[in-house]
N, CA, C and O atoms as CSV, one atom per row, in Angstrom:
chain,resi,resn,atom,element,x,y,z
A,1,MET,N,N,-27.430,13.836,-59.011
A,1,MET,CA,C,-28.035,13.894,-60.332
A,1,MET,C,C,-27.033,13.382,-61.361
A,1,MET,O,O,-25.883,13.820,-61.378
A,2,THR,N,N,-27.453,12.473,-62.202
A,2,THR,CA,C,-26.606,11.913,-63.247
A,2,THR,C,C,-27.052,12.454,-64.595
A,2,THR,O,O,-28.241,12.470,-64.914
A,3,THR,N,N,-26.082,12.894,-65.375
A,3,THR,CA,C,-26.369,13.389,-66.710
A,3,THR,C,C,-25.677,12.491,-67.715
A,3,THR,O,O,-24.472,12.256,-67.619
A,4,ASP,N,N,-26.432,11.989,-68.676
A,4,ASP,CA,C,-25.845,11.167,-69.725
A,4,ASP,C,C,-25.281,12.074,-70.800
A,4,ASP,O,O,-25.923,13.039,-71.217
A,5,LEU,N,N,-24.091,11.762,-71.241
A,5,LEU,CA,C,-23.435,12.517,-72.292
A,5,LEU,C,C,-23.593,11.752,-73.597
A,5,LEU,O,O,-23.154,10.607,-73.707
A,6,ASP,N,N,-24.213,12.377,-74.578
A,6,ASP,CA,C,-24.410,11.734,-75.875
A,6,ASP,C,C,-23.181,12.004,-76.737
A,6,ASP,O,O,-22.979,13.120,-77.218
A,7,ILE,N,N,-22.361,10.969,-76.926
A,7,ILE,CA,C,-21.163,11.125,-77.736
A,7,ILE,C,C,-21.323,10.483,-79.106
A,7,ILE,O,O,-20.342,10.314,-79.830
A,8,SER,N,N,-22.538,10.128,-79.464
A,8,SER,CA,C,-22.746,9.379,-80.702
A,8,SER,C,C,-22.358,10.178,-81.939
A,8,SER,O,O,-21.787,9.614,-82.872
A,9,ILE,N,N,-22.651,11.475,-81.973
A,9,ILE,CA,C,-22.314,12.267,-83.161
A,9,ILE,C,C,-20.809,12.457,-83.281
A,9,ILE,O,O,-20.265,12.192,-84.352
A,10,PRO,N,N,-20.089,12.911,-82.221
A,10,PRO,CA,C,-18.630,13.023,-82.356
A,10,PRO,C,C,-17.975,11.683,-82.663
A,10,PRO,O,O,-17.011,11.638,-83.427
A,11,LEU,N,N,-18.466,10.601,-82.092
A,11,LEU,CA,C,-17.901,9.278,-82.343
A,11,LEU,C,C,-18.129,8.870,-83.791
A,11,LEU,O,O,-17.249,8.289,-84.425
A,12,GLN,N,N,-19.293,9.171,-84.303
A,12,GLN,CA,C,-19.603,8.855,-85.702
A,12,GLN,C,C,-18.675,9.638,-86.637
A,12,GLN,O,O,-18.209,9.101,-87.641
A,13,LEU,N,N,-18.411,10.893,-86.311
A,13,LEU,CA,C,-17.499,11.699,-87.122
A,13,LEU,C,C,-16.076,11.152,-87.050
A,13,LEU,O,O,-15.381,11.102,-88.065
A,14,LEU,N,N,-15.638,10.745,-85.865
A,14,LEU,CA,C,-14.317,10.162,-85.701
A,14,LEU,C,C,-14.188,8.906,-86.555
A,14,LEU,O,O,-13.190,8.716,-87.250
A,15,ARG,N,N,-15.192,8.063,-86.496
A,15,ARG,CA,C,-15.162,6.818,-87.262
A,15,ARG,C,C,-15.072,7.092,-88.758
A,15,ARG,O,O,-14.318,6.427,-89.468
A,16,MET,N,N,-15.835,8.064,-89.238
A,16,MET,CA,C,-15.799,8.415,-90.657
A,16,MET,C,C,-14.416,8.943,-91.040
A,16,MET,O,O,-13.908,8.624,-92.114
A,17,GLN,N,N,-13.814,9.736,-90.178
A,17,GLN,CA,C,-12.489,10.282,-90.469
A,17,GLN,C,C,-11.436,9.178,-90.483
A,17,GLN,O,O,-10.540,9.187,-91.327
A,18,LEU,N,N,-11.538,8.233,-89.560
A,18,LEU,CA,C,-10.576,7.142,-89.512
A,18,LEU,C,C,-10.671,6.263,-90.760
A,18,LEU,O,O,-9.649,5.878,-91.327
A,19,VAL,N,N,-11.875,5.951,-91.182
A,19,VAL,CA,C,-12.054,5.152,-92.402
A,19,VAL,C,C,-11.477,5.916,-93.595
A,19,VAL,O,O,-10.779,5.340,-94.429
A,20,GLY,N,N,-11.772,7.205,-93.668
A,20,GLY,CA,C,-11.242,8.026,-94.762
A,20,GLY,C,C,-9.726,8.064,-94.759
A,20,GLY,O,O,-9.097,8.013,-95.816
A,21,LEU,N,N,-9.141,8.154,-93.581
A,21,LEU,CA,C,-7.689,8.170,-93.453
A,21,LEU,C,C,-7.086,6.851,-93.927
A,21,LEU,O,O,-6.114,6.837,-94.683
A,22,ARG,N,N,-7.676,5.740,-93.472
A,22,ARG,CA,C,-7.172,4.423,-93.903
A,22,ARG,C,C,-7.273,4.267,-95.415
A,22,ARG,O,O,-6.334,3.797,-96.058
A,23,LYS,N,N,-8.398,4.657,-95.975
A,23,LYS,CA,C,-8.595,4.512,-97.413
A,23,LYS,C,C,-7.674,5.443,-98.207
A,23,LYS,O,O,-7.248,5.107,-99.312
A,24,SER,N,N,-7.371,6.610,-97.639
A,24,SER,CA,C,-6.460,7.538,-98.332
A,24,SER,C,C,-5.047,6.959,-98.416
A,24,SER,O,O,-4.261,7.347,-99.281
A,25,LYS,N,N,-4.731,6.033,-97.514
A,25,LYS,CA,C,-3.436,5.350,-97.526
A,25,LYS,C,C,-3.493,4.068,-98.359
A,25,LYS,O,O,-2.509,3.334,-98.453
A,26,HIS,N,N,-4.663,3.805,-98.964
A,26,HIS,CA,C,-4.889,2.632,-99.819
A,26,HIS,C,C,-4.620,1.326,-99.070
A,26,HIS,O,O,-3.988,0.408,-99.592
A,27,LEU,N,N,-5.118,1.268,-97.829
A,27,LEU,CA,C,-4.944,0.075,-97.008
A,27,LEU,C,C,-6.280,-0.598,-96.756
A,27,LEU,O,O,-7.298,0.066,-96.559
A,28,THR,N,N,-6.266,-1.922,-96.765
A,28,THR,CA,C,-7.434,-2.687,-96.353
A,28,THR,C,C,-7.398,-2.822,-94.829
A,28,THR,O,O,-6.391,-2.510,-94.194
A,29,GLN,N,N,-8.495,-3.285,-94.258
A,29,GLN,CA,C,-8.505,-3.535,-92.818
A,29,GLN,C,C,-7.461,-4.593,-92.458
A,29,GLN,O,O,-6.811,-4.496,-91.417
A,30,LYS,N,N,-7.302,-5.592,-93.309
A,30,LYS,CA,C,-6.320,-6.647,-93.043
A,30,LYS,C,C,-4.899,-6.086,-93.049
A,30,LYS,O,O,-4.091,-6.432,-92.186
A,31,GLU,N,N,-4.595,-5.236,-94.000
A,31,GLU,CA,C,-3.260,-4.630,-94.053
A,31,GLU,C,C,-3.006,-3.748,-92.828
A,31,GLU,O,O,-1.916,-3.764,-92.257
A,32,LEU,N,N,-4.021,-2.980,-92.434
A,32,LEU,CA,C,-3.882,-2.145,-91.242
A,32,LEU,C,C,-3.713,-3.010,-89.999
A,32,LEU,O,O,-2.974,-2.654,-89.080
A,33,SER,N,N,-4.393,-4.134,-89.979
A,33,SER,CA,C,-4.257,-5.068,-88.863
A,33,SER,C,C,-2.813,-5.548,-88.737
A,33,SER,O,O,-2.260,-5.595,-87.639
A,34,ASN,N,N,-2.214,-5.900,-89.864
A,34,ASN,CA,C,-0.823,-6.366,-89.860
A,34,ASN,C,C,0.138,-5.278,-89.384
A,34,ASN,O,O,1.097,-5.570,-88.669
A,35,ILE,N,N,-0.110,-4.040,-89.771
A,35,ILE,CA,C,0.761,-2.929,-89.403
A,35,ILE,C,C,0.582,-2.537,-87.940
A,35,ILE,O,O,1.559,-2.287,-87.234
A,36,SER,N,N,-0.671,-2.484,-87.489
A,36,SER,CA,C,-0.993,-1.942,-86.164
A,36,SER,C,C,-0.906,-2.956,-85.031
A,36,SER,O,O,-0.719,-2.591,-83.871
A,37,GLY,N,N,-1.044,-4.249,-85.382
A,37,GLY,CA,C,-1.125,-5.267,-84.338
A,37,GLY,C,C,-2.523,-5.416,-83.765
A,37,GLY,O,O,-2.740,-6.233,-82.871
A,38,LEU,N,N,-3.481,-4.633,-84.271
A,38,LEU,CA,C,-4.881,-4.757,-83.859
A,38,LEU,C,C,-5.534,-5.863,-84.683
A,38,LEU,O,O,-5.180,-6.066,-85.844
A,39,SER,N,N,-6.467,-6.563,-84.095
A,39,SER,CA,C,-7.182,-7.593,-84.854
A,39,SER,C,C,-8.098,-6.928,-85.884
A,39,SER,O,O,-8.480,-5.766,-85.742
A,40,ILE,N,N,-8.437,-7.691,-86.918
A,40,ILE,CA,C,-9.371,-7.175,-87.918
A,40,ILE,C,C,-10.704,-6.847,-87.257
A,40,ILE,O,O,-11.351,-5.863,-87.616
A,41,GLY,N,N,-11.116,-7.665,-86.296
A,41,GLY,CA,C,-12.365,-7.403,-85.570
A,41,GLY,C,C,-12.319,-6.083,-84.823
A,41,GLY,O,O,-13.303,-5.343,-84.807
A,42,CYS,N,N,-11.182,-5.782,-84.204
A,42,CYS,CA,C,-11.032,-4.521,-83.481
A,42,CYS,C,C,-11.105,-3.338,-84.445
A,42,CYS,O,O,-11.760,-2.335,-84.160
A,43,ILE,N,N,-10.435,-3.462,-85.579
A,43,ILE,CA,C,-10.474,-2.394,-86.585
A,43,ILE,C,C,-11.896,-2.210,-87.098
A,43,ILE,O,O,-12.352,-1.082,-87.279
A,44,SER,N,N,-12.587,-3.306,-87.329
A,44,SER,CA,C,-13.975,-3.232,-87.768
A,44,SER,C,C,-14.848,-2.532,-86.725
A,44,SER,O,O,-15.707,-1.721,-87.073
A,45,ASN,N,N,-14.625,-2.846,-85.444
A,45,ASN,CA,C,-15.385,-2.186,-84.374
A,45,ASN,C,C,-15.082,-0.697,-84.308
A,45,ASN,O,O,-15.981,0.110,-84.075
A,46,ILE,N,N,-13.816,-0.328,-84.513
A,46,ILE,CA,C,-13.457,1.086,-84.501
A,46,ILE,C,C,-14.174,1.816,-85.633
A,46,ILE,O,O,-14.650,2.936,-85.453
A,47,GLU,N,N,-14.249,1.184,-86.783
A,47,GLU,CA,C,-14.792,1.834,-87.969
A,47,GLU,C,C,-16.308,1.769,-88.096
A,47,GLU,O,O,-16.897,2.607,-88.778
A,48,SER,N,N,-16.948,0.808,-87.466
A,48,SER,CA,C,-18.398,0.672,-87.635
A,48,SER,C,C,-19.121,1.616,-86.687
A,48,SER,O,O,-18.567,2.053,-85.679
A,49,GLY,N,N,-20.339,1.915,-87.020
A,49,GLY,CA,C,-21.051,2.877,-86.210
A,49,GLY,C,C,-22.434,2.459,-85.786
A,49,GLY,O,O,-23.304,3.310,-85.604
A,50,ASN,N,N,-22.666,1.156,-85.621
A,50,ASN,CA,C,-24.011,0.760,-85.214
A,50,ASN,C,C,-24.134,0.757,-83.687
A,50,ASN,O,O,-23.133,0.778,-82.969
A,51,ASP,N,N,-25.350,0.732,-83.220
A,51,ASP,CA,C,-25.624,0.851,-81.788
A,51,ASP,C,C,-25.102,-0.323,-80.965
A,51,ASP,O,O,-24.865,-0.177,-79.766
A,52,SER,N,N,-24.921,-1.477,-81.590
A,52,SER,CA,C,-24.478,-2.649,-80.834
A,52,SER,C,C,-22.950,-2.723,-80.713
A,52,SER,O,O,-22.425,-3.573,-79.994
A,53,THR,N,N,-22.245,-1.838,-81.410
A,53,THR,CA,C,-20.782,-1.848,-81.369
A,53,THR,C,C,-20.299,-1.055,-80.162
A,53,THR,O,O,-20.716,0.086,-79.967
A,54,PRO,N,N,-19.431,-1.641,-79.357
A,54,PRO,CA,C,-18.921,-0.908,-78.198
A,54,PRO,C,C,-18.033,0.260,-78.623
A,54,PRO,O,O,-17.432,0.240,-79.697
A,55,ILE,N,N,-17.962,1.258,-77.779
A,55,ILE,CA,C,-17.095,2.404,-78.033
A,55,ILE,C,C,-15.651,1.908,-77.986
A,55,ILE,O,O,-15.260,1.242,-77.027
A,56,PRO,N,N,-14.855,2.224,-79.010
A,56,PRO,CA,C,-13.473,1.741,-79.017
A,56,PRO,C,C,-12.641,2.404,-77.922
A,56,PRO,O,O,-12.888,3.552,-77.553
A,57,SER,N,N,-11.657,1.674,-77.408
A,57,SER,CA,C,-10.793,2.259,-76.388
A,57,SER,C,C,-9.878,3.285,-77.049
A,57,SER,O,O,-9.552,3.170,-78.230
A,58,LEU,N,N,-9.477,4.267,-76.290
A,58,LEU,CA,C,-8.567,5.282,-76.799
A,58,LEU,C,C,-7.248,4.645,-77.217
A,58,LEU,O,O,-6.648,5.054,-78.211
A,59,ASN,N,N,-6.798,3.653,-76.467
A,59,ASN,CA,C,-5.561,2.961,-76.806
A,59,ASN,C,C,-5.652,2.318,-78.191
A,59,ASN,O,O,-4.708,2.404,-78.975
A,60,SER,N,N,-6.767,1.683,-78.491
A,60,SER,CA,C,-6.946,1.065,-79.809
A,60,SER,C,C,-6.977,2.114,-80.910
A,60,SER,O,O,-6.389,1.921,-81.974
A,61,VAL,N,N,-7.658,3.218,-80.657
A,61,VAL,CA,C,-7.730,4.288,-81.657
A,61,VAL,C,C,-6.334,4.865,-81.901
A,61,VAL,O,O,-5.975,5.155,-83.042
A,62,LEU,N,N,-5.549,5.032,-80.837
A,62,LEU,CA,C,-4.197,5.561,-80.992
A,62,LEU,C,C,-3.310,4.609,-81.784
A,62,LEU,O,O,-2.511,5.052,-82.608
A,63,LYS,N,N,-3.441,3.300,-81.545
A,63,LYS,CA,C,-2.680,2.320,-82.326
A,63,LYS,C,C,-3.068,2.396,-83.801
A,63,LYS,O,O,-2.212,2.330,-84.683
A,64,TYR,N,N,-4.353,2.535,-84.056
A,64,TYR,CA,C,-4.889,2.658,-85.418
A,64,TYR,C,C,-4.262,3.860,-86.109
A,64,TYR,O,O,-3.739,3.749,-87.218
A,65,VAL,N,N,-4.318,5.009,-85.445
A,65,VAL,CA,C,-3.814,6.256,-86.023
A,65,VAL,C,C,-2.296,6.193,-86.196
A,65,VAL,O,O,-1.772,6.605,-87.231
A,66,HIS,N,N,-1.595,5.681,-85.194
A,66,HIS,CA,C,-0.140,5.583,-85.262
A,66,HIS,C,C,0.297,4.697,-86.423
A,66,HIS,O,O,1.274,5.007,-87.105
A,67,ALA,N,N,-0.412,3.605,-86.651
A,67,ALA,CA,C,-0.077,2.694,-87.743
A,67,ALA,C,C,-0.219,3.369,-89.102
A,67,ALA,O,O,0.422,2.966,-90.073
A,68,LEU,N,N,-1.059,4.394,-89.165
A,68,LEU,CA,C,-1.241,5.144,-90.409
A,68,LEU,C,C,-0.281,6.328,-90.504
A,68,LEU,O,O,-0.363,7.148,-91.419
A,69,ASN,N,N,0.634,6.393,-89.531
A,69,ASN,CA,C,1.623,7.466,-89.494
A,69,ASN,C,C,0.954,8.841,-89.484
A,69,ASN,O,O,1.362,9.757,-90.198
A,70,SER,N,N,-0.081,8.957,-88.659
A,70,SER,CA,C,-0.856,10.188,-88.556
A,70,SER,C,C,-0.960,10.612,-87.108
A,70,SER,O,O,-0.507,9.911,-86.203
A,71,ASP,N,N,-1.559,11.765,-86.903
A,71,ASP,CA,C,-1.771,12.299,-85.562
A,71,ASP,C,C,-3.261,12.355,-85.266
A,71,ASP,O,O,-4.092,12.431,-86.172
A,72,LEU,N,N,-3.578,12.317,-83.984
A,72,LEU,CA,C,-4.954,12.443,-83.536
A,72,LEU,C,C,-5.039,13.645,-82.612
A,72,LEU,O,O,-4.323,13.711,-81.613
A,73,TYR,N,N,-5.887,14.575,-82.927
A,73,TYR,CA,C,-6.100,15.754,-82.097
A,73,TYR,C,C,-7.480,15.665,-81.468
A,73,TYR,O,O,-8.475,15.428,-82.153
A,74,ILE,N,N,-7.526,15.852,-80.194
A,74,ILE,CA,C,-8.811,15.800,-79.484
A,74,ILE,C,C,-9.137,17.203,-79.007
A,74,ILE,O,O,-8.381,17.814,-78.251
A,75,LYS,N,N,-10.253,17.691,-79.455
A,75,LYS,CA,C,-10.703,19.024,-79.094
A,75,LYS,C,C,-11.431,18.969,-77.768
A,75,LYS,O,O,-12.302,18.125,-77.557
A,76,GLU,N,N,-11.072,19.858,-76.892
A,76,GLU,CA,C,-11.741,19.910,-75.584
A,76,GLU,C,C,-13.140,20.474,-75.772
A,76,GLU,O,O,-13.340,21.472,-76.464
A,77,ILE,N,N,-14.093,19.818,-75.146
A,77,ILE,CA,C,-15.457,20.321,-75.164
A,77,ILE,C,C,-15.918,20.523,-73.733
A,77,ILE,O,O,-15.481,19.825,-72.818
A,78,SER,N,N,-16.787,21.469,-73.557
A,78,SER,CA,C,-17.322,21.691,-72.221
A,78,SER,C,C,-18.785,21.265,-72.210
A,78,SER,O,O,-19.515,21.420,-73.188
A,79,VAL,N,N,-19.170,20.736,-71.090
A,79,VAL,CA,C,-20.544,20.282,-70.917
A,79,VAL,C,C,-21.149,21.107,-69.797
A,79,VAL,O,O,-20.649,21.103,-68.672
A,80,ASN,N,N,-22.217,21.809,-70.105
A,80,ASN,CA,C,-22.893,22.618,-69.100
A,80,ASN,C,C,-24.071,21.859,-68.533
A,80,ASN,O,O,-24.860,21.274,-69.275
A,81,ASN,N,N,-24.191,21.870,-67.221
A,81,ASN,CA,C,-25.327,21.190,-66.582
A,81,ASN,C,C,-26.536,22.064,-66.583
A,81,ASN,O,O,-27.589,21.662,-66.088
């Protein structure tokens, strides 16, 4: 039996927090790109939340957060079948 895990809401919240964090540092996507080494397209994908955008890799998210001199905490969640 396969169970699909809907991560759209937590992912949407993460994206909103990341955009807020970048803006609180008064950085544009281009400036963050220069600092992080991520392409502007990658940063845009991390920050956008439409259905056609692929889920960002954890490595990319960590580079994004590290470039902002911040920490990322991941809360453990349990999934009951």
